[in-house]
C-alpha positions as CSV (number, residue, x, y, z in Angstrom):
1,X,-30.7,-21.9,9.5
2,X,-29.7,-21.6,5.9
3,X,-26.0,-21.8,5.3
4,X,-24.6,-19.8,2.4
5,X,-21.5,-21.4,0.8
6,X,-19.2,-18.8,-0.5
7,X,-17.6,-19.7,-3.8
8,X,-14.3,-18.5,-5.2
9,X,-14.7,-15.9,-8.0
10,X,-13.4,-16.7,-11.5
11,X,-10.6,-14.2,-11.2
12,X,-9.5,-15.5,-7.8
13,X,-9.7,-19.1,-8.9
14,X,-7.2,-18.5,-11.8
15,X,-5.1,-15.8,-10.1
16,X,-1.9,-17.7,-10.6
17,X,-2.6,-18.1,-14.3
18,X,-3.4,-14.3,-14.7
19,X,-0.1,-13.5,-13.0
20,X,1.9,-15.7,-15.3
21,X,0.1,-14.4,-18.4
22,X,0.9,-10.8,-17.3
23,X,4.5,-11.7,-16.8
24,X,4.8,-13.3,-20.2
25,X,3.1,-10.3,-21.8
26,X,5.4,-7.9,-20.1
27,X,8.5,-9.9,-21.2
28,X,7.2,-10.1,-24.8
29,X,6.5,-6.3,-24.9
30,X,9.9,-5.5,-23.6
31,X,11.5,-7.9,-26.0
32,X,9.6,-7.1,-29.2
33,X,8.2,-3.6,-28.7
34,X,10.9,-1.6,-27.0
35,X,9.2,1.3,-25.2
36,X,10.4,4.8,-25.8
37,X,13.6,5.0,-23.7
38,X,12.4,8.1,-21.9
39,X,9.8,6.2,-19.9
40,X,12.2,3.9,-18.0
41,X,14.7,6.7,-17.6
42,X,12.1,9.0,-16.1
43,X,10.8,6.3,-13.7
44,X,14.4,5.5,-12.6
45,X,14.6,9.1,-11.3
46,X,12.0,8.4,-8.7
47,X,14.1,6.5,-6.2
48,X,14.8,6.9,-2.5
49,X,17.4,4.9,-0.6
50,X,17.7,2.5,-3.6
51,X,13.9,1.9,-3.6
52,X,11.9,2.6,-6.6
53,X,8.9,4.7,-5.5
54,X,6.6,3.7,-8.4
55,X,7.3,0.0,-7.6
56,X,6.7,0.6,-3.9
57,X,3.4,2.3,-4.6
58,X,2.3,-0.5,-6.9
59,X,3.2,-3.2,-4.3
60,X,1.3,-1.2,-1.7
61,X,-1.8,-1.1,-4.0
62,X,-1.5,-4.8,-4.5
63,X,-1.3,-5.6,-0.8
64,X,-3.8,-3.1,0.6
65,X,-7.0,-5.0,-0.3
66,X,-5.6,-8.1,1.6
67,X,-4.8,-5.9,4.6
68,X,-8.2,-4.4,4.9
69,X,-9.9,-7.8,4.7
70,X,-8.1,-9.3,7.7
71,X,-10.4,-10.4,10.5
72,X,-8.7,-9.2,13.6
73,X,-11.3,-10.8,15.8
74,X,-10.1,-14.3,15.0
């Protein structure tokens, strides 16, 4: 039988680096390129029980791929 070794993709291998780069870019944008004030004010209106709905949706989209790849047979 031939065993196939699964390698980690380039994106997954450096995921921590990508997260830090995105965080730094976000901080720099907010510091040096202030976004039109209407955008955060509009997003702040979408809140339920002190939970930001746009943030909740984005977190769900981030977690969903991990949830569907869980092997329940293990």
